[in-house]
C-alpha positions as CSV (number, residue, x, y, z in Angstrom):
1,V,65.8,-14.2,-5.9
2,V,62.9,-16.6,-5.3
3,S,65.1,-18.8,-3.1
4,T,66.1,-15.7,-1.1
5,Q,62.5,-14.7,-0.7
6,S,61.6,-18.2,0.1
7,T,64.3,-18.4,2.8
8,G,63.2,-15.1,4.2
9,L,59.6,-16.2,4.3
10,E,60.6,-19.5,6.0
11,D,62.5,-17.5,8.6
12,D,59.5,-15.3,9.1
13,L,57.3,-18.3,9.4
14,Y,59.6,-19.9,12.0
15,K,59.7,-16.7,14.0
16,A,55.9,-16.4,13.8
17,D,55.5,-20.0,14.9
18,S,58.0,-19.5,17.8
19,N,56.2,-16.3,18.8
20,S,52.9,-18.1,18.6
21,D,54.1,-20.8,21.0
22,T,55.3,-18.1,23.4
23,Y,52.0,-16.2,23.2
24,E,50.0,-19.4,23.7
25,A,52.0,-20.3,26.8
26,K,51.4,-16.7,28.1
27,V,47.7,-17.0,27.4
28,K,47.5,-20.3,29.3
29,E,49.4,-18.7,32.2
30,L,47.0,-15.7,32.3
31,E,44.0,-18.0,32.0
32,S,45.2,-20.0,35.0
33,E,45.8,-16.8,36.9
34,V,42.3,-15.6,36.0
35,T,40.8,-18.9,37.2
36,S,42.7,-18.6,40.5
37,I,41.6,-15.0,41.0
38,N,38.0,-16.1,40.2
39,N,38.1,-18.8,42.9
40,I,39.5,-16.3,45.4
41,L,36.7,-13.9,44.5
42,K,34.0,-16.5,44.9
43,K,35.4,-17.4,48.4
44,M,35.5,-13.7,49.3
45,E,31.9,-13.2,48.1
46,A,30.8,-16.3,50.1
47,A,32.6,-15.0,53.2
48,E,31.0,-11.5,52.7
49,G,27.6,-13.2,52.5
50,L,28.2,-15.0,55.8
51,K,29.5,-11.8,57.4
52,T,26.3,-10.0,56.2
53,E,24.1,-12.7,57.7
54,R,25.9,-12.6,61.0
55,E,25.6,-8.8,61.1
56,E,21.9,-9.0,60.3
57,K,21.4,-11.6,63.1
58,R,23.3,-9.4,65.5
59,E,21.2,-6.4,64.6
60,E,18.0,-8.4,65.1
61,N,19.2,-9.6,68.5
62,I,19.9,-6.0,69.5
63,R,16.4,-5.0,68.4
64,V,14.9,-7.8,70.4
65,L,17.0,-7.3,73.5
66,D,16.9,-3.5,73.4
67,P,13.3,-2.4,72.9
68,P,12.6,1.2,72.2
69,P,12.0,3.5,75.1
70,R,8.3,3.9,74.3
71,A,7.8,0.1,74.7
72,L,9.6,0.2,78.0
73,S,7.5,3.1,79.2
74,L,4.3,1.2,78.3
75,R,5.5,-1.9,80.1
76,A,6.3,0.2,83.2
77,E,2.9,1.9,83.1
78,N,1.1,-1.5,82.8
79,A,3.2,-2.9,85.7
80,E,2.3,0.1,87.8
81,R,-1.4,-0.4,87.2
82,Q,-1.2,-4.1,88.0
83,S,0.7,-3.3,91.2
84,Q,-2.1,-0.9,92.2
85,V,-4.8,-3.4,91.5
86,L,-2.9,-6.0,93.5
87,E,-2.5,-3.6,96.4
88,E,-6.2,-2.8,96.3
89,N,-7.0,-6.5,96.3
90,I,-4.7,-7.0,99.3
91,L,-6.4,-4.2,101.2
92,K,-9.9,-5.7,100.5
93,L,-8.7,-9.1,101.6
94,E,-7.2,-7.7,104.8
95,T,-10.5,-5.8,105.5
96,D,-12.5,-9.0,104.9
97,L,-10.3,-10.9,107.2
98,E,-10.7,-8.3,110.0
99,K,-14.5,-8.6,109.8
């Protein structure tokens, strides 16, 4: 009876050891897959960061190149005043030359 139990226990131990090897191999395979996915994720995060930087630069360029209408209106008013002053100066100079 003891030898039968011993043989049964040995068989169970062999199966457990065999299963252990199989599970360890599967764990190593999954760890490798997780590492690979982690590397891909890091690359994607870096690419996303670069994409965000490019978008921010583009938006800043748009803000610089496309001022708000109010700013354009102020610039136009200033240019008009300067034009009037220059025209007045020209008229004065022409009058002075005629004298």
